[in-house]
Structure formats: C-alpha cells, structure tokens
ZAFI-298303 format. One record per residue (C-alpha): residue in three letters; x negated, y negated, z negated; residue number from 1. Coordinates in steps of 0.1 Angstrom, whole numbers, always signed. Example, Ala and Ser with C-alpha at 12.3 -4.5 7.8 and 13.67 -1.06 7.14 Angstrom:
NODE,aa,px,py,pz,i
NODE,Ala,-123,+45,-78,1
NODE,Ser,-137,+11,-71,2
end
This chain:
NODE,aa,px,py,pz,i
NODE,Met,+691,+1080,-1241,1
NODE,Pro,+677,+1083,-1205,2
NODE,Ala,+679,+1053,-1183,3
NODE,Ile,+707,+1051,-1158,4
NODE,Thr,+693,+1047,-1123,5
NODE,Pro,+707,+1046,-1088,6
NODE,Glu,+686,+1076,-1078,7
NODE,Pro,+716,+1101,-1075,8
NODE,Ile,+735,+1076,-1054,9
NODE,Leu,+705,+1069,-1031,10
NODE,Lys,+697,+1106,-1028,11
NODE,Ile,+732,+1112,-1014,12
NODE,Ala,+730,+1080,-992,13
NODE,Thr,+698,+1090,-976,14
NODE,Gly,+710,+1125,-969,15
NODE,Phe,+717,+1116,-933,16
NODE,Met,+679,+1109,-928,17
NODE,Ala,+671,+1144,-939,18
NODE,Ala,+697,+1158,-916,19
NODE,Lys,+684,+1139,-886,20
NODE,Gln,+648,+1148,-893,21
NODE,Leu,+658,+1184,-894,22
NODE,Phe,+678,+1181,-862,23
NODE,Ala,+649,+1165,-845,24
NODE,Ala,+624,+1192,-858,25
NODE,Ser,+647,+1219,-844,26
NODE,Glu,+653,+1201,-811,27
NODE,Ile,+615,+1196,-803,28
NODE,Gly,+608,+1233,-812,29
NODE,Leu,+587,+1226,-843,30
NODE,Phe,+596,+1258,-861,31
NODE,Glu,+592,+1279,-830,32
NODE,Ala,+558,+1264,-825,33
NODE,Leu,+548,+1278,-859,34
NODE,Ala,+564,+1312,-854,35
NODE,Asp,+531,+1328,-845,36
NODE,Gly,+512,+1314,-875,37
NODE,Pro,+498,+1282,-891,38
NODE,Ala,+487,+1253,-869,39
NODE,Arg,+473,+1218,-871,40
NODE,Leu,+491,+1187,-860,41
NODE,Glu,+471,+1185,-828,42
NODE,Glu,+482,+1221,-819,43
NODE,Leu,+518,+1213,-828,44
NODE,Ala,+517,+1182,-806,45
NODE,Gly,+505,+1204,-777,46
NODE,Lys,+531,+1231,-782,47
NODE,Thr,+560,+1207,-785,48
NODE,Thr,+547,+1181,-760,49
NODE,Val,+553,+1154,-786,50
NODE,Pro,+528,+1127,-796,51
NODE,Val,+506,+1136,-826,52
NODE,Arg,+518,+1105,-846,53
NODE,Thr,+555,+1113,-843,54
NODE,Val,+552,+1151,-846,55
NODE,Gly,+534,+1142,-878,56
NODE,Ile,+563,+1121,-891,57
NODE,Val,+588,+1150,-885,58
NODE,Thr,+564,+1177,-899,59
NODE,Ala,+557,+1156,-931,60
NODE,Ala,+595,+1153,-936,61
NODE,Met,+599,+1191,-933,62
NODE,Val,+571,+1196,-958,63
NODE,Ser,+589,+1172,-982,64
NODE,Leu,+621,+1191,-977,65
NODE,Gly,+605,+1225,-983,66
NODE,Leu,+610,+1239,-948,67
NODE,Ile,+573,+1238,-939,68
NODE,Asp,+543,+1244,-961,69
NODE,Glu,+509,+1226,-958,70
NODE,Glu,+475,+1237,-969,71
NODE,Gly,+442,+1222,-958,72
NODE,Gly,+457,+1204,-929,73
NODE,Arg,+474,+1235,-915,74
NODE,Tyr,+511,+1240,-914,75
NODE,Arg,+533,+1271,-916,76
NODE,Asn,+570,+1278,-917,77
NODE,Ser,+586,+1285,-951,78
NODE,Glu,+604,+1318,-955,79
NODE,Ala,+637,+1302,-948,80
NODE,Ala,+625,+1284,-916,81
NODE,Ala,+607,+1315,-904,82
NODE,Thr,+639,+1335,-909,83
NODE,Phe,+666,+1312,-896,84
NODE,Leu,+649,+1285,-874,85
NODE,Ala,+620,+1302,-856,86
NODE,Gly,+640,+1320,-829,87
NODE,Lys,+649,+1354,-845,88
NODE,Pro,+682,+1362,-827,89
NODE,Glu,+698,+1381,-856,90
NODE,His,+695,+1352,-880,91
NODE,Asp,+694,+1322,-857,92
NODE,Val,+710,+1290,-871,93
NODE,Arg,+696,+1266,-845,94
NODE,Pro,+729,+1266,-826,95
NODE,Val,+745,+1253,-858,96
NODE,Leu,+720,+1224,-860,97
NODE,Arg,+726,+1216,-824,98
NODE,Phe,+763,+1216,-829,99
NODE,Phe,+761,+1194,-860,100
NODE,Asn,+738,+1169,-842,101
NODE,Ser,+754,+1167,-808,102
NODE,Ile,+791,+1172,-816,103
NODE,Cys,+798,+1165,-853,104
NODE,Tyr,+774,+1136,-861,105
NODE,Pro,+788,+1111,-836,106
NODE,Leu,+823,+1119,-848,107
NODE,Trp,+814,+1111,-884,108
NODE,Glu,+806,+1075,-874,109
NODE,Arg,+844,+1071,-872,110
NODE,Phe,+851,+1089,-905,111
NODE,Ala,+860,+1057,-925,112
NODE,Asp,+885,+1048,-897,113
NODE,Ala,+901,+1082,-899,114
NODE,Val,+903,+1079,-937,115
NODE,Arg,+920,+1045,-934,116
NODE,Ser,+945,+1056,-908,117
NODE,Gly,+952,+1090,-922,118
NODE,Glu,+941,+1109,-891,119
NODE,Gly,+912,+1114,-868,120
NODE,Gln,+911,+1120,-830,121
NODE,Ala,+915,+1157,-822,122
NODE,Gln,+886,+1170,-800,123
NODE,Phe,+899,+1204,-791,124
NODE,Gly,+906,+1207,-754,125
NODE,Lys,+886,+1176,-746,126
NODE,Phe,+851,+1190,-745,127
NODE,Asp,+832,+1191,-712,128
NODE,Arg,+815,+1223,-702,129
NODE,Glu,+783,+1216,-720,130
NODE,Gln,+800,+1203,-752,131
NODE,Gln,+822,+1234,-753,132
NODE,Gln,+792,+1257,-750,133
NODE,Ile,+774,+1238,-779,134
NODE,Phe,+806,+1239,-800,135
NODE,Ser,+813,+1276,-794,136
NODE,Ala,+777,+1287,-800,137
NODE,Gly,+774,+1266,-832,138
NODE,Val,+806,+1279,-847,139
NODE,Glu,+797,+1315,-839,140
NODE,Ala,+763,+1311,-855,141
NODE,Leu,+778,+1294,-886,142
NODE,Thr,+805,+1321,-891,143
NODE,Ala,+785,+1351,-882,144
NODE,Pro,+779,+1362,-918,145
NODE,Val,+816,+1360,-925,146
NODE,Ala,+825,+1380,-894,147
NODE,Gly,+802,+1408,-905,148
NODE,Ser,+816,+1407,-940,149
NODE,Leu,+852,+1410,-928,150
NODE,Ala,+843,+1439,-906,151
NODE,Ala,+826,+1457,-935,152
NODE,Ala,+852,+1448,-962,153
NODE,Tyr,+885,+1455,-945,154
NODE,Asp,+894,+1490,-933,155
NODE,Phe,+907,+1487,-897,156
NODE,Gly,+907,+1524,-893,157
NODE,Ser,+945,+1527,-893,158
NODE,His,+950,+1499,-867,159
NODE,Lys,+951,+1501,-829,160
NODE,Arg,+952,+1465,-817,161
NODE,Leu,+937,+1434,-833,162
NODE,Leu,+949,+1399,-822,163
NODE,Asp,+924,+1371,-829,164
NODE,Ile,+943,+1338,-827,165
NODE,Gly,+920,+1309,-821,166
NODE,Gly,+890,+1333,-821,167
NODE,Gly,+864,+1311,-803,168
NODE,Thr,+839,+1333,-785,169
NODE,Gly,+853,+1365,-798,170
NODE,Ser,+825,+1370,-824,171
NODE,Phe,+849,+1383,-851,172
NODE,Leu,+863,+1408,-826,173
NODE,Leu,+828,+1419,-817,174
NODE,Ala,+819,+1425,-853,175
NODE,Val,+850,+1445,-860,176
NODE,Leu,+850,+1465,-827,177
NODE,Arg,+814,+1475,-832,178
NODE,Arg,+824,+1493,-864,179
NODE,Tyr,+857,+1507,-850,180
NODE,Pro,+852,+1523,-815,181
NODE,Asp,+889,+1532,-811,182
NODE,Leu,+902,+1497,-818,183
NODE,Arg,+911,+1473,-790,184
NODE,Gly,+912,+1435,-794,185
NODE,Thr,+928,+1405,-779,186
NODE,Leu,+913,+1370,-780,187
NODE,Phe,+939,+1342,-778,188
NODE,Glu,+923,+1308,-772,189
NODE,Leu,+923,+1275,-753,190
NODE,Pro,+911,+1277,-717,191
NODE,Gly,+877,+1260,-724,192
NODE,Ala,+869,+1284,-752,193
NODE,Cys,+880,+1313,-731,194
NODE,Ala,+855,+1303,-704,195
NODE,Val,+827,+1306,-729,196
NODE,Ala,+841,+1338,-744,197
NODE,Arg,+842,+1355,-710,198
NODE,Gln,+806,+1349,-704,199
NODE,Arg,+797,+1359,-740,200
NODE,Leu,+817,+1391,-741,201
NODE,Ser,+807,+1403,-706,202
NODE,Ala,+772,+1409,-720,203
NODE,Glu,+785,+1432,-748,204
NODE,Pro,+797,+1468,-745,205
NODE,Glu,+826,+1461,-768,206
NODE,Gly,+837,+1434,-743,207
NODE,Thr,+854,+1460,-722,208
NODE,Arg,+879,+1466,-751,209
NODE,Ile,+888,+1429,-755,210
NODE,Asp,+915,+1412,-735,211
NODE,Ile,+912,+1374,-732,212
NODE,Val,+944,+1355,-731,213
NODE,Glu,+944,+1317,-725,214
NODE,Gly,+971,+1296,-742,215
NODE,Asp,+980,+1271,-768,216
NODE,Met,+992,+1286,-801,217
NODE,Phe,+1021,+1261,-803,218
NODE,Lys,+1031,+1260,-766,219
NODE,Thr,+1024,+1295,-754,220
NODE,Pro,+1040,+1328,-766,221
NODE,Leu,+1015,+1348,-787,222
NODE,Pro,+1005,+1382,-772,223
NODE,Ala,+1027,+1410,-785,224
NODE,Asp,+1022,+1446,-796,225
NODE,His,+994,+1441,-822,226
NODE,Asp,+994,+1458,-856,227
NODE,Val,+968,+1434,-872,228
NODE,Leu,+965,+1397,-867,229
NODE,Leu,+934,+1376,-875,230
NODE,Val,+934,+1338,-881,231
NODE,Ala,+898,+1329,-888,232
NODE,Asn,+887,+1293,-894,233
NODE,Thr,+919,+1279,-879,234
NODE,Val,+940,+1271,-910,235
NODE,His,+916,+1242,-918,236
NODE,Val,+920,+1224,-885,237
NODE,Leu,+958,+1223,-888,238
NODE,Ser,+981,+1201,-909,239
NODE,Val,+1006,+1217,-934,240
NODE,Pro,+1035,+1215,-909,241
NODE,His,+1014,+1230,-881,242
NODE,Asn,+1002,+1258,-903,243
NODE,Leu,+1038,+1265,-913,244
NODE,Glu,+1048,+1265,-876,245
NODE,Leu,+1020,+1290,-868,246
NODE,Met,+1029,+1313,-897,247
NODE,Arg,+1065,+1314,-886,248
NODE,Lys,+1055,+1321,-850,249
NODE,Met,+1032,+1349,-860,250
NODE,Arg,+1059,+1364,-883,251
NODE,Ala,+1084,+1363,-854,252
NODE,Thr,+1059,+1379,-830,253
NODE,Ala,+1042,+1406,-851,254
NODE,Gln,+1055,+1441,-850,255
NODE,Lys,+1069,+1457,-882,256
NODE,Gly,+1042,+1467,-907,257
NODE,Ala,+1015,+1445,-891,258
NODE,Arg,+988,+1429,-913,259
NODE,Leu,+976,+1393,-912,260
NODE,Leu,+941,+1384,-922,261
NODE,Leu,+932,+1348,-930,262
NODE,Val,+896,+1337,-932,263
NODE,Asp,+887,+1301,-941,264
NODE,Phe,+870,+1275,-963,265
NODE,Trp,+892,+1282,-994,266
NODE,Met,+887,+1258,-1023,267
NODE,Asp,+897,+1260,-1059,268
NODE,Pro,+929,+1243,-1072,269
NODE,Thr,+909,+1211,-1080,270
NODE,His,+897,+1207,-1044,271
NODE,Thr,+862,+1202,-1056,272
NODE,Glu,+847,+1237,-1055,273
NODE,Pro,+828,+1250,-1037,274
NODE,Pro,+811,+1217,-1027,275
NODE,Ala,+806,+1228,-991,276
NODE,Ala,+843,+1231,-986,277
NODE,Ala,+851,+1198,-1001,278
NODE,Leu,+826,+1181,-978,279
NODE,Met,+838,+1200,-948,280
NODE,Ser,+873,+1186,-952,281
NODE,Gly,+859,+1154,-937,282
NODE,Glu,+845,+1174,-908,283
NODE,Phe,+880,+1189,-902,284
NODE,Leu,+896,+1155,-903,285
NODE,Val,+873,+1139,-877,286
NODE,Met,+872,+1171,-855,287
NODE,Ala,+908,+1182,-855,288
NODE,Gly,+925,+1149,-864,289
NODE,Glu,+947,+1165,-890,290
NODE,Gly,+928,+1192,-908,291
NODE,Gln,+912,+1197,-942,292
NODE,Ala,+900,+1226,-964,293
NODE,Tyr,+929,+1241,-984,294
NODE,Ser,+928,+1257,-1018,295
NODE,Glu,+939,+1293,-1025,296
NODE,Leu,+962,+1280,-1051,297
NODE,Gly,+982,+1248,-1056,298
NODE,Arg,+997,+1221,-1035,299
NODE,Ser,+975,+1225,-1004,300
NODE,Thr,+988,+1260,-996,301
NODE,Asp,+1024,+1248,-995,302
NODE,Phe,+1026,+1259,-959,303
NODE,Ile,+1022,+1295,-971,304
NODE,Gly,+1034,+1295,-1007,305
NODE,His,+1066,+1276,-1004,306
NODE,Ser,+1078,+1290,-971,307
NODE,Phe,+1070,+1327,-979,308
NODE,Gly,+1066,+1326,-1017,309
NODE,Leu,+1030,+1339,-1015,310
NODE,His,+1007,+1338,-1045,311
NODE,Phe,+970,+1340,-1039,312
NODE,Arg,+948,+1358,-1064,313
NODE,Val,+912,+1354,-1054,314
NODE,Ala,+882,+1371,-1070,315
NODE,Arg,+851,+1351,-1061,316
NODE,His,+823,+1373,-1074,317
NODE,Pro,+802,+1387,-1045,318
NODE,Ala,+803,+1422,-1060,319
NODE,Asp,+841,+1424,-1053,320
NODE,Ala,+835,+1435,-1017,321
NODE,Leu,+868,+1453,-1010,322
NODE,Leu,+900,+1436,-999,323
NODE,His,+930,+1446,-1019,324
NODE,Phe,+966,+1437,-1009,325
NODE,Thr,+1001,+1442,-1021,326
NODE,Ser,+1035,+1434,-1008,327
NODE,Gly,+1040,+1414,-977,328
NODE,Phe,+1039,+1382,-956,329
NODE,Ser,+1077,+1383,-957,330
NODE,Asp,+1076,+1398,-992,331
NODE,Arg,+1057,+1374,-1013,332
NODE,Glu,+1022,+1382,-1025,333
NODE,Ala,+986,+1383,-1011,334
NODE,Ile,+957,+1396,-1033,335
NODE,Ala,+921,+1394,-1022,336
NODE,Ser,+887,+1404,-1034,337
NODE,Pro,+863,+1387,-1009,338
NODE,Arg,+828,+1396,-999,339
NODE,Leu,+810,+1362,-1001,340
NODE,Ser,+776,+1360,-983,341
NODE,Thr,+748,+1336,-990,342
NODE,Leu,+757,+1314,-961,343
NODE,Ser,+795,+1316,-966,344
NODE,Arg,+804,+1314,-1002,345
NODE,Ala,+832,+1291,-993,346
NODE,Phe,+849,+1317,-972,347
NODE,Val,+875,+1340,-986,348
NODE,Asp,+892,+1369,-967,349
NODE,Val,+928,+1371,-977,350
NODE,Val,+949,+1400,-966,351
NODE,Phe,+987,+1404,-967,352
NODE,Asn,+1014,+1424,-951,353
NODE,Leu,+1036,+1408,-925,354
NODE,Phe,+1066,+1430,-929,355
NODE,Ser,+1076,+1454,-956,356
NODE,Ser,+1113,+1457,-961,357
NODE,Ala,+1108,+1484,-987,358
NODE,Cys,+1090,+1458,-1009,359
NODE,Lys,+1115,+1430,-1005,360
NODE,Arg,+1108,+1402,-1030,361
NODE,Arg,+1084,+1424,-1051,362
NODE,Leu,+1050,+1412,-1063,363
NODE,Ile,+1034,+1446,-1064,364
NODE,Pro,+1040,+1480,-1047,365
NODE,Pro,+1073,+1497,-1053,366
NODE,Pro,+1076,+1523,-1081,367
NODE,Ser,+1074,+1552,-1055,368
NODE,Asp,+1039,+1539,-1046,369
NODE,Trp,+1029,+1536,-1082,370
NODE,Thr,+1038,+1572,-1092,371
NODE,Lys,+1023,+1587,-1060,372
NODE,Gln,+990,+1568,-1064,373
NODE,Arg,+989,+1574,-1101,374
NODE,Asp,+994,+1611,-1097,375
NODE,Glu,+966,+1613,-1071,376
NODE,Met,+941,+1599,-1096,377
NODE,Ser,+920,+1622,-1117,378
NODE,Pro,+913,+1614,-1154,379
NODE,Ser,+877,+1607,-1145,380
NODE,Glu,+887,+1582,-1119,381
NODE,Ile,+910,+1564,-1144,382
NODE,Ile,+882,+1563,-1170,383
NODE,Glu,+857,+1551,-1144,384
NODE,Ala,+881,+1523,-1134,385
NODE,Met,+884,+1512,-1170,386
NODE,Lys,+846,+1512,-1175,387
NODE,Lys,+841,+1491,-1144,388
NODE,Gly,+868,+1467,-1156,389
NODE,Asn,+851,+1464,-1190,390
NODE,Glu,+818,+1457,-1173,391
NODE,Arg,+834,+1428,-1154,392
NODE,Phe,+849,+1416,-1187,393
NODE,Arg,+815,+1418,-1205,394
NODE,Thr,+796,+1400,-1177,395
NODE,Gly,+821,+1372,-1173,396
NODE,Val,+832,+1381,-1137,397
NODE,Arg,+868,+1390,-1145,398
NODE,Gln,+893,+1390,-1117,399
NODE,Asn,+918,+1361,-1115,400
NODE,Arg,+952,+1373,-1126,401
NODE,Asn,+988,+1360,-1128,402
NODE,Tyr,+1000,+1378,-1159,403
NODE,Leu,+1034,+1362,-1157,404
NODE,Asn,+1040,+1377,-1123,405
NODE,Glu,+1027,+1410,-1134,406
NODE,Gln,+1049,+1409,-1165,407
NODE,Lys,+1080,+1402,-1144,408
NODE,Ala,+1071,+1430,-1119,409
NODE,Ser,+1067,+1456,-1146,410
NODE,Ala,+1097,+1446,-1166,411
NODE,Pro,+1122,+1471,-1150,412
NODE,Ala,+1100,+1501,-1157,413
NODE,Gln,+1065,+1512,-1164,414
NODE,Tyr,+1045,+1540,-1148,415
NODE,Pro,+1014,+1544,-1170,416
NODE,Ala,+983,+1562,-1159,417
NODE,Ala,+966,+1561,-1193,418
NODE,Ala,+974,+1554,-1229,419
NODE,Leu,+949,+1537,-1252,420
NODE,Leu,+951,+1541,-1290,421
NODE,Ser,+936,+1512,-1310,422
NODE,Cys,+938,+1497,-1345,423
NODE,Ile,+969,+1477,-1354,424
NODE,Asp,+946,+1449,-1365,425
NODE,Ser,+931,+1447,-1330,426
NODE,Arg,+933,+1413,-1313,427
NODE,Ala,+917,+1426,-1280,428
NODE,Pro,+945,+1436,-1255,429
NODE,Ala,+934,+1465,-1233,430
NODE,Glu,+946,+1449,-1202,431
NODE,Val,+921,+1421,-1208,432
NODE,Ile,+890,+1439,-1221,433
NODE,Met,+894,+1465,-1193,434
NODE,Asp,+902,+1438,-1168,435
NODE,Leu,+930,+1458,-1153,436
NODE,Gly,+959,+1435,-1160,437
NODE,Leu,+994,+1446,-1167,438
NODE,Val,+994,+1462,-1133,439
NODE,Ala,+961,+1477,-1126,440
NODE,Glu,+946,+1485,-1092,441
NODE,Pro,+915,+1507,-1096,442
NODE,His,+902,+1517,-1062,443
NODE,Gly,+931,+1498,-1046,444
NODE,Arg,+957,+1520,-1063,445
NODE,Ala,+985,+1505,-1083,446
NODE,Thr,+987,+1520,-1119,447
NODE,Gln,+995,+1508,-1153,448
NODE,Leu,+979,+1512,-1187,449
end
C-alpha cells in the first residue's frame, strides 16, 4: 500500500505561488522577449530590463511549470506560451492574466470572510477607469473562444435584432455580426462597461451595426424590439432571486417568438464538474457578492426550472456542435448540444424559445411539426441519423435524455418515421442503441422510431 503523504495538499496550497510567478513573467514581458527565438538569461535581462538574478528566478519557475524550455543555458517558449503569451493578437491570453492578477487576486484575500458571512462585496459599478479597462479586456479574452463557438453553432439567419444583456465590450455581438452581415445588435451594459465598449467597437466595421445602451438590468427598462436575446456570463454573477427577476423581465419585454440564449459556466448536478466551474464559484462570490456557478440540472437552476418549468438536457461531447431547441421559455423545455472549445469546456450554450403559444406546456414540438418534419426527411436521411446515433452509443458519447418526459409527451399519439424489426428475445431497445430516444431529433427534426 503506498504511503499517504501531504503532497496533494501542498500542491494545491502552493498553487498561488505558481500563479504569481506566471503573472510576474507575463507582466515583465518574459514570453514576448522569447518570441523571436531562444535567448540566454543575460539577453532576457536586457530585453525585460529586469536584473539577471530575479529574471532567472521567474524563468526557472516557468521551466518547472512547462511554459519555457531550457537547453544548454538557452531558453525558448513552449508551444503553449508561444501561442497564447507571446503577443499573437488572435490568441492572446495576457489580458486574462492581468485581470486575474490586478482585479481578482486581491479580492480572494477576503474569500474566507465572504464564505463566513454568506456574501462578498459586489465590484460592478465600482471600478475606476483603469480597472474597468483591465476587467473588460480580461473577460473578453477569457470568453473569446465561447463567443466564436456561439456564432458558429447557432443559426442567427432568421433573426433581425440581437440584444446582448450585460454584454461587456460587445465581443459576443462582434463574433455574431461578423458572420451575419444583415443582423443588427444592441449592447445593454452599465455605464463603465459602455465606455470601454464604445472605444472597442469604434475600431470594428461591425460597430456601426451595434447600438450601445447604458442601464442597470434591474433598474432600467430593457431595450425593446429584439427577436433574439443573449445573456452571456451573467447568470453566474446573480443570486437565484435576481436571476428569477431578470428572467421575468426579459419575458415581459421580448416580442412574441423571440429566442433567449444563455451562455455560462454550467456544472453537473453534483456541482463538482467541470473543476474550473466549481473553482470559479468562489470568484463569482467575491466579485459579484452573490454569484456562483449553477448546474444545468438540479437545485441551483431553480430560478429557471421552478418558475418556468424548464428542463435542461445538455450533451457535453465536443462533437455535438449544433444547438437544438424545443418548446419555449414560457412553455417548458430547453435542449442544448453545445460546442465546447479547449479553453471553455465549462461553457454550455442553451437555447430556448421565449414565447410559443402553440406549444403551451408541451415538452417537444407539436404533432403538426412532427409530421411536417418527418415527411420532409428522405429514407437515407433517417438511416443516416440512426447510424450516427449508433456511433454515439458505441463510443460512449450518448446524449443525455429524460425518457420520462419523452414518454409523457408521446403518450397521446405517435408519428413514426421508421419501424425497426428485431428478435422478440432482444434486450436492446432501438431508442437506446440508436441514441434517438423516444422522440428523436436527427438534424434538429422531431421524429419517432
């Protein structure tokens, strides 16, 4: 039996040292100094204007952490450092490190007090101009992969106006509008964030199609006349009551048939996976005072589930790139297949309809939709959908399903698209081995086996 040691505890406890070493390396420009190729410590000291002894301390730490390689007294960036820390604009995460070091780290010194008292001290609206710039740039860099994934995964082609509530610098709007030249956007944010956004958006061609509206989501009326609403990385900064209030306000404001897209650090029902989201709950507590990461199922989504009866079905495999949706915000179910990038596996894009009177209280599209969509599918499309489902089953990446809800929804009538003949001794239900459920949705179309 291996000896029990305090090593795993100490590894976690010294994590702050690794973080601070990394922050310092980025701040002095160590990775940029190696952008053009390998260098010795004396050369690095000259490029960074840092004494040889102390630049050596930081460089050695980066070697031990795997961000810098050393050979024969010469140092070079690792692939990760060269890609994300050496100044390449399309992949630059240096603003994230500056944000963590300058804004977040000091707040964590009061984390234990926030845990004891049950709340932190909300920072939004209290940043000075420099802090606001650091915060906005850091959050934009951190969420850039998610913004790109949302723009690629969801079809905005049928929409005319997108409202981004609490949208920071407008980076999500930029990512979407770049793909959809006929779409217009509105950024609704606090005054400090709007000041940064105006400067940011003025340098982009898409900025001419974005209106910036200052306001407080709880004190100011939301801009009207939008057919798609986006709430990205805002749910986690709000308490359950405040999330409930925001949901109700959006529901009252949105036009009929509008869509709502939620993007956030969704966790599993145990609140332990993915680890990044579990750790970030502490960040949301000290930064927002009342926030935390919520799970897509369970007690932490009471602000959605209990008030609107929504059920989240989240497929976490990166291959499930398309967003699927049924029913409505007022009409009870949201289904999502997120695109999860390397830097954002904790994020899930959830889409659901705000208003759909024709689908009142239904968990899936009405029968008229089933028959229409079924009849539009060719036999080859149906077979291909079953093959893909079976591949998911065989490789262990099946979609998460609520069979009880599907059973209830299909009880009044069935509208099969295919019939499977199998042996009476079979113990392998087709809805399972084809991963299509009792109500299948190949290519986003509602059918039944």
